[in-house]
N, C-alpha and C positions, 0 to 999 in steps of 0.2 A: 503493500499499499503506500502509496507516495506521500509524505508528510510534507506541506509547506516548510519554505526555512524560515528559520525564526528573523525578526527583523535585527538590524543591524543596533537599533537603538530604539529606546521608548521615549516619548518625550510626554510629560502630564504637562498640562495647563499651558501650551502654546498661543502667546498673544497671536492674532494673527490678522490679516486686512485692516492694516495699520495702526493696531491696538483696538480694533471695533468688537472683537469677540475671540473669545478664549476655546481653543479646541480642548477638549477633554484629557483623549489621548492620542497622540500620532507617533505612528507605528513606522521608523525607518527604515524601508526595505533599498530597493532601487529608485523608488519615489514614494513621496512622503504619502501615508495614508491615514486619515482623519477617521477617528471612533468616537461618535457622539454616543454619551451614556444617558440613556432617562430610566432612573429608578421608579421604583413603586410610588414616591411622593414627588415626582417630577411630573410638568407638564408636559407633554409629548408637542405639544401646540407651539409650543417654545419653537422648534424647528422650522416653522414658515419665517421668522426673524433670523434664527443662526444660519440656517439653510442657504440665505442670500450670500453670507460672508464666508462659509466652508466651500461652496459651488464657484466663487470666485478664487480659491486659494489651492483647491487640492483637488486632483485628477480622480482621486478615490477617496471615497466617504462611504462608511459603516455606521447605520443607527444600532444601538444595543439597547433593546427594552425589557421589559417584563412582560410576563404574560396577561397583566391587567394591560398595557398599554400597548400590546401587540396590535389589535384591530387599528386602533388610531395610527400608528405608525407606517402600516401597512397602508391607510389610503390617504395621511399627509406627506409620507417622503416621495422625493422623486424616485421613478422608475428605476433608473441609473445607479440609484443607491443601495448599498449593500443593506441587508436585516440581519440581526439577528437577537436571538432572544435569550434571557439569560432565568436561569431555573435552577431552585434547590432540590436536587436528588443526594438522598442519604448523605443528609447533612453536608454536602457539598455544593456550590455554584458550579454550575454547568452551562455552558454557553452552545447553544444551537445556531448552524447557518439556516436561514429561511432562504434568503436571496443573496447571491454573489454580486459585490462590487462590480458596477460596470464603468467605462471611461465618461467621464463628466462633459459634456457637451459644454458648459457653462464655464470651462477655466479660463481665468483671465490672468496672462503673463504679469502686467504690470502689476496689480494688486498682490498676485502671488509673490514678488519680489518683496513686495512691503511687509513680508513677513520676517525678513532678514536685516541684521542690525547694518549699520552705513557701514563698518569695518569690512563686514561680510560684503556688502554691495561691490565695495572698491576691490576686493578678492576676484569677485568675480567678474569684475571689468578688466583686471589684470593692467590697472593702469591707475596709478595714484594721482596722477594730474589733476583728476575730478575729485579732490577730496574737498573742496571748497563748496561744491554743488550741494543742494540738499536733497536728501532721501527719495522724495516725489522724482526729481528729475534723473537722479542716478537710476532709479526704476525705471523710468522711462528710455532712458537709452539702453539699458539691459534686456528690457522686453521687445525694443525695435531690433534688437541683434542676435535673437535666437528663436529656435521654433519653441511649441511648446513641451516637448518631448524632452529635448535634452535640458531646455529650462528644471522643467520639475525636477528632473535629476541631479542637476547641479546644485539647486534649492537643497535637495535630498543631503547631498554630499556636503554644503555647507554646517545644516543642521546634526550632522553625524559627527562633524568637528567640532562644533558647538557646544554640543552633549558631552563630549571625551573631556572636552576643557572644564567646562564647569563643574564636572562631575570630579575630575583630578582636582581643582581647586578645593573643592567640596572635601574632601578626603586628606588633602594637604592642612586645611584650616583644622578640621575635627582634631587629625591626629598631635598637631600643634596644641589645640585648645587642651587633650588628652594630657601631654606631655607637661602642660602648666597645671593642669591637676594634679597630676604625680609629682611634680616638684614641690608645689606648694603643700601636698600631702608630707612629701619627706622633709621639707623645712619645718612643717610647724608638730611633727613627729619628733624632730631631732630636739627641738625646742621645749617640749613636755619632757622628754627622758633628762635632758640636760637640768630641768628646774627641779 
């Protein structure tokens, strides 16, 4: 049985569409795949607004709902969105695919680029002479020079690099924090023993 490859990285709560929306989970494979999660207490209707932002920024989108919201999710989600249902089975949450995600016809290169930080846009241009231009101008320049598939893959690469950098920085900060705690403990212990 063929298992899908694991994503290279997973980002939770990624700001998209120039900060207009937050994607719940983004799996970084060859392209970024957005997963919008609607739990038991969430309103599935919110995808009517959120969906416009996700459609502009991702070529693949999947909605994850519970049985409670499944009928509404089927009715309201675009036909090209994937759909999954999360169920508790034998005390574990299991996710079942209802509909596979298809290519999104509403992908907008310019708005997708605005998911990136300015430094990432400059890396994508490979020309830092544009460093004084605002992000909006950089996004227009980039989107004019690349096709949808190539741009989507390039954005994914930059998000993977960002994820790795941020994760590494967090680990280093936590490690340094742990060292301070341990050193502080040792210092206090020595003082208490000396007294």
